[in-house]
VEXMIVEX-946642 format. One record per residue (C-alpha): residue in one letter; x, y, z. Coordinates in steps of 0.1 Angstrom, whole numbers, padded with zeros to 4 digits, always signed. Example, Ala and Ser with C-alpha at 12.3 -4.5 7.8 and 13.67 -1.06 7.14 Angstrom:
<sites>
A+0123-0045+0078;S+0137-0011+0071;
</sites>
This chain:
<sites>
X-1540+1610-0965;X-1500+1608-0965;X-1487+1616-0925;X-1477+1653-0920;X-1456+1675-0896;X-1475+1706-0889;X-1499+1704-0921;X-1464+1696-0944;X-1466+1661-0962;X-1435+1641-0959;X-1409+1629-0984;X-1414+1594-0998;X-1378+1585-0983;X-1386+1603-0947;X-1412+1575-0947;X-1394+1545-0957;X-1371+1554-0926;X-1398+1557-0903;X-1412+1527-0911;X-1384+1507-0911;X-1378+1523-0878;X-1407+1513-0864;X-1407+1478-0875;X-1374+1476-0859;X-1387+1489-0829;X-1413+1471-0824;X-1410+1445-0796;X-1410+1404-0807;X-1437+1387-0792;X-1406+1369-0771;X-1369+1385-0759;X-1340+1380-0778;X-1312+1364-0763;X-1275+1368-0771;X-1251+1345-0755;X-1215+1353-0757;X-1190+1324-0745;X-1154+1327-0739;X-1134+1297-0744;X-1103+1292-0715;X-1114+1319-0694;X-1112+1319-0650;X-1134+1336-0635;X-1108+1360-0620;X-1096+1378-0647;X-1127+1404-0653;X-1117+1444-0635;X-1153+1448-0622;X-1150+1412-0604;X-1120+1426-0582;X-1088+1420-0606;X-1070+1454-0608;X-1042+1441-0630;X-1066+1434-0667;X-1087+1457-0679;X-1119+1448-0694;X-1139+1481-0696;X-1165+1465-0718;X-1171+1435-0695;X-1172+1453-0665;X-1200+1482-0680;X-1221+1447-0685;X-1213+1436-0648;X-1225+1471-0635;X-1256+1470-0656;X-1267+1434-0652;X-1261+1406-0627;X-1225+1388-0617;X-1233+1350-0609;X-1202+1351-0586;X-1195+1314-0578;X-1205+1294-0614;X-1188+1263-0625;X-1186+1240-0652;X-1195+1208-0636;X-1162+1190-0650;X-1150+1169-0680;X-1146+1134-0691;X-1118+1145-0716;X-1088+1165-0715;X-1107+1187-0742;X-1126+1201-0712;X-1146+1224-0734;X-1162+1195-0755;X-1183+1182-0724;X-1187+1217-0712;X-1206+1230-0741;X-1228+1199-0747;X-1241+1206-0705;X-1251+1242-0717;X-1270+1231-0743;X-1289+1201-0729;X-1287+1214-0692;X-1275+1174-0687;X-1246+1165-0664;X-1216+1149-0691;X-1227+1116-0679;X-1266+1115-0691;X-1257+1130-0728;X-1230+1121-0755;X-1204+1154-0767;X-1219+1149-0799;X-1256+1156-0787;X-1270+1129-0805;X-1306+1114-0797;X-1313+1149-0776;X-1329+1182-0779;X-1304+1211-0778;X-1309+1245-0766;X-1308+1262-0805;X-1332+1233-0814;X-1355+1242-0787;X-1358+1278-0800;X-1356+1271-0835;X-1389+1247-0833;X-1406+1279-0810;X-1397+1302-0839;X-1367+1318-0829;X-1342+1325-0855;X-1309+1309-0847;X-1277+1323-0855;X-1239+1311-0846;X-1208+1322-0853;X-1174+1312-0839;X-1165+1275-0823;X-1189+1244-0824;X-1173+1215-0809;X-1196+1188-0805;X-1203+1179-0843;X-1213+1190-0879;X-1252+1172-0873;X-1263+1186-0839;X-1253+1221-0852;X-1274+1220-0881;X-1302+1209-0862;X-1300+1236-0839;X-1289+1264-0868;X-1308+1280-0895;X-1283+1311-0898;X-1240+1309-0895;X-1214+1329-0906;X-1173+1321-0898;X-1181+1287-0879;X-1153+1268-0868;X-1157+1229-0863;X-1125+1227-0840;X-1112+1228-0805;X-1081+1252-0813;X-1063+1270-0840;X-1042+1295-0846;X-1060+1328-0839;X-1051+1343-0873;X-1059+1312-0895;X-1089+1299-0879;X-1108+1276-0906;X-1142+1288-0906;X-1173+1278-0927;X-1206+1292-0933;X-1244+1279-0930;X-1261+1290-0963;X-1299+1292-0966;X-1307+1259-0978;X-1288+1247-0947;X-1258+1235-0962;X-1223+1243-0946;X-1204+1261-0976;X-1176+1285-0982;X-1150+1266-0964;X-1121+1290-0959;X-1088+1296-0934;X-1093+1334-0924;X-1064+1355-0919;X-1085+1383-0899;X-1080+1374-0855;X-1103+1348-0847;X-1122+1374-0820;X-1125+1401-0849;X-1137+1376-0871;X-1168+1361-0851;X-1174+1394-0837;X-1179+1409-0872;X-1201+1380-0879;X-1222+1387-0856;X-1224+1427-0860;X-1232+1418-0892;X-1263+1394-0879;X-1278+1419-0860;X-1278+1449-0879;X-1294+1428-0912;X-1317+1410-0888;X-1352+1426-0896;X-1377+1402-0887;X-1403+1405-0858;X-1392+1368-0848;X-1372+1365-0822;X-1331+1361-0824;X-1310+1336-0801;X-1275+1346-0813;X-1245+1323-0803;X-1212+1337-0803;X-1183+1313-0791;X-1151+1327-0795;X-1120+1309-0790;X-1101+1333-0770;X-1084+1334-0748;X-1077+1296-0752;X-1041+1292-0763;X-1020+1297-0785;X-1022+1333-0762;X-1009+1353-0793;X-1026+1388-0788;X-1026+1414-0811;X-0992+1435-0804;X-1010+1467-0786;X-1031+1444-0764;X-0997+1423-0754;X-0973+1453-0750;X-0990+1471-0720;X-0991+1435-0701;X-0952+1425-0712;X-0938+1462-0699;X-0962+1456-0666;X-0965+1423-0659;X-0995+1410-0642;X-0984+1392-0605;X-0978+1356-0599;X-1016+1339-0589;X-1017+1338-0548;X-1015+1301-0551;X-0983+1298-0574;X-0963+1264-0572;X-0932+1256-0594;X-0948+1216-0586;X-0982+1201-0582;X-0980+1190-0544;X-0988+1153-0559;X-0997+1131-0589;X-1030+1138-0600;X-1025+1115-0627;X-1025+1143-0659;X-0995+1159-0652;X-0985+1148-0687;X-1013+1161-0703;X-1010+1186-0733;X-1020+1217-0713;X-0990+1210-0684;X-0968+1209-0717;X-0974+1244-0719;X-0941+1250-0702;X-0911+1231-0682;X-0912+1217-0649;X-0907+1231-0622;X-0927+1265-0632;X-0908+1293-0629;X-0922+1329-0620;X-0909+1344-0651;X-0924+1319-0675;X-0958+1322-0656;X-0957+1360-0653;X-0955+1361-0694;X-0981+1335-0698;X-0999+1357-0675;X-0995+1385-0697;X-1000+1367-0731;X-1033+1353-0715;X-1043+1390-0702;X-1038+1403-0734;X-1061+1378-0753;X-1090+1387-0727;X-1084+1424-0734;X-1083+1420-0770;X-1117+1396-0764;X-1129+1427-0741;X-1129+1451-0773;X-1150+1427-0794;X-1179+1424-0771;X-1179+1457-0767;X-1179+1461-0805;X-1209+1438-0804;X-1226+1455-0779;X-1226+1488-0793;X-1241+1470-0828;X-1270+1456-0807;X-1277+1490-0795;X-1276+1504-0829;X-1297+1478-0841;X-1327+1489-0821;X-1331+1454-0805;X-1310+1461-0775;X-1344+1469-0755;X-1354+1437-0763;X-1325+1412-0761;X-1315+1392-0729;X-1270+1393-0731;X-1255+1364-0713;X-1219+1362-0709;X-1198+1331-0701;X-1172+1309-0705;X-1167+1273-0705;X-1142+1269-0680;X-1112+1284-0665;X-1074+1278-0664;X-1051+1270-0640;X-1019+1293-0658;X-0998+1286-0622;X-1016+1282-0600;X-1009+1251-0576;X-0980+1246-0604;X-1005+1239-0629;X-1009+1256-0662;X-1041+1235-0680;X-1080+1230-0669;X-1080+1193-0663;X-1081+1196-0627;X-1109+1205-0600;X-1097+1237-0579;X-1116+1265-0583;X-1093+1283-0608;X-1099+1261-0631;X-1133+1247-0628;X-1152+1284-0619;X-1162+1309-0648;X-1178+1344-0657;X-1215+1343-0659;X-1234+1373-0659;X-1271+1382-0670;X-1281+1416-0682;X-1315+1418-0699;X-1348+1443-0701;X-1356+1459-0668;X-1335+1435-0648;X-1314+1448-0616;X-1280+1455-0611;X-1271+1427-0582;X-1246+1396-0575;X-1248+1362-0557;X-1228+1337-0541;X-1252+1311-0551;X-1237+1279-0559;X-1249+1274-0599;X-1236+1256-0632;X-1232+1267-0664;X-1256+1241-0675;X-1284+1259-0657;X-1285+1282-0684;X-1299+1260-0705;X-1336+1261-0685;X-1329+1296-0678;X-1326+1308-0713;X-1356+1283-0722;X-1372+1301-0693;X-1366+1336-0704;X-1383+1324-0740;X-1414+1314-0721;X-1405+1281-0732;X-1413+1248-0706;X-1377+1230-0705;X-1381+1192-0707;X-1381+1172-0674;X-1352+1156-0659;X-1329+1184-0655;X-1297+1188-0641;X-1296+1222-0646;X-1319+1249-0626;X-1338+1279-0638;X-1317+1310-0628;X-1337+1335-0630;X-1357+1337-0593;X-1326+1342-0580;X-1322+1377-0594;X-1357+1387-0595;X-1352+1382-0556;X-1377+1352-0553;X-1350+1329-0543;X-1318+1328-0528;X-1300+1297-0540;X-1315+1268-0565;X-1287+1241-0547;X-1274+1234-0512;X-1240+1219-0530;X-1221+1214-0561;X-1206+1181-0575;X-1176+1185-0600;X-1156+1160-0618;X-1129+1150-0643;X-1125+1118-0662;X-1115+1088-0638;X-1096+1109-0623;X-1110+1134-0597;X-1145+1139-0579;X-1150+1168-0555;X-1183+1181-0539;X-1188+1218-0519;X-1212+1237-0500;X-1213+1268-0491;X-1180+1267-0471;X-1162+1237-0474;X-1148+1215-0505;X-1133+1182-0509;X-1119+1167-0536;X-1110+1133-0540;X-1085+1117-0558;X-1098+1080-0566;X-1061+1066-0584;X-1043+1076-0553;X-1068+1073-0526;X-1062+1103-0516;X-1085+1134-0502;X-1082+1171-0499;X-1106+1194-0478;X-1104+1230-0482;X-1123+1256-0463;X-1129+1283-0487;X-1138+1308-0462;X-1109+1314-0449;X-1085+1295-0472;X-1100+1304-0511;X-1068+1297-0529;X-1070+1259-0516;X-1032+1260-0499;X-1042+1243-0464;X-1051+1207-0470;X-1071+1199-0438;X-1083+1165-0448;X-1059+1145-0422;X-1064+1167-0392;X-1086+1150-0369;X-1113+1174-0358;X-1122+1178-0394;X-1129+1134-0401;X-1165+1138-0389;X-1165+1163-0416;X-1146+1146-0442;X-1167+1115-0437;X-1202+1135-0446;X-1192+1149-0474;X-1180+1120-0485;X-1217+1104-0484;X-1224+1138-0500;X-1201+1133-0527;X-1214+1090-0534;X-1255+1109-0534;X-1242+1132-0562;X-1225+1102-0580;X-1257+1081-0577;X-1281+1111-0590;X-1264+1117-0619;X-1255+1083-0626;X-1218+1086-0618;X-1203+1050-0616;X-1166+1057-0608;X-1153+1040-0572;X-1143+1063-0554;X-1113+1045-0539;X-1091+1016-0560;X-1072+0980-0546;X-1041+0987-0565;X-1035+1028-0558;X-1010+1047-0581;X-0982+1061-0566;X-0990+1094-0548;X-0957+1112-0556;X-0942+1118-0587;X-0914+1140-0600;X-0916+1157-0630;X-0883+1178-0625;X-0866+1180-0662;X-0899+1171-0681;X-0891+1196-0708;X-0918+1215-0729;X-0922+1202-0764;X-0940+1220-0790;X-0969+1210-0807;X-0986+1212-0842;X-1007+1241-0829;X-0980+1265-0815;X-0973+1296-0848;X-0938+1300-0847;X-0934+1333-0827;X-0942+1310-0795;X-0918+1280-0805;X-0889+1306-0813;X-0896+1324-0779;X-0897+1288-0757;X-0883+1267-0769;
</sites>
């Protein structure tokens, strides 16, 4: 007998609609996971996290209903393209010393989820090679295999149902909108009771910083203030002052140029925030939200005038700290100052999926923190960049070592969060410096890092970059070249 309401038979179309709604509302056996990853976003660029100069209403709402890890880091990099090892670490839970950047020979996050019955979908940036992508994902649309691109001319490909990369094209839609559209299409059409893992890897706010005019204009009209640790020059030779990112403005850095770049950067983030909002609304409308964990993070930070630097190729807080927020079914709103890594997401996501992570990881499951079972997962953190820099921090102090110039910095982050006062040469800190250098060496042994912390023939500590002019590169569109060159 056909179902009825108060004795009236229901029309066939209504029955079909109810059946579809019933299928969509039934919870999968495991939760869905939506991972949103920004590119080059500093941790201090979210309104809800204390920045009154930027507009991020959608990230603010995510923070308000979820859990914020306020002291999250990218572990470091073996190359100037920090995003490559950062993403390799995220997808394996291993420090970059122990995993190749192309992910060859190691199980990756989407691959493990796919083997466990998840529908794995990706859109956006994948900078770790096509073979690893094809191992991990069953579906993909508007996938960008590269590091950076003009945001209005992104070369992308799709993943066909038979596992081939097809439909190579150059999109004329702005990158963040392109990737959001692909994610929304996936969410709207996912009808299976299989859980999904949807990986949305934006290329914003990475340069070229070219937000649509409507998002740029408000920040140009009222430019953001300079960072509290703005400097015209970095005070010594860190070994990377001539890198690509540092070539995006002339030396000395001027307040006018930095505030321009901050306006463009903030415009990119506000535009990105709107696309995140579109995706989250589509998640709600799709009926999947009640069974989905949403994670928002970024691969690394950026200097943008802090310490006289522009890029992420350094170990200061502005360049290695990242946003990290988690929201999910039954989760209580909260935040933590625990020392965590981006690579902790690997065991955390597997745990949410009810899967046992592989052994011998460098990452730790973060769920015990938001559940209130643990206050921390580690007592100290290790950071590194190529052969030029090593750092370690505990809950209060941070030591940075520059092996190629035999130079050390020590900061009291509780009193000097902007890392402006180097305490390393002060006599009363000698014991602390020795203890933290020992801790740094311990971390190196644990991770298989063989870089000596001193050299016999150090490079000059001082370097004069005055007059080193900015030069355009292949990635800068005409409007940027005309404005700055």
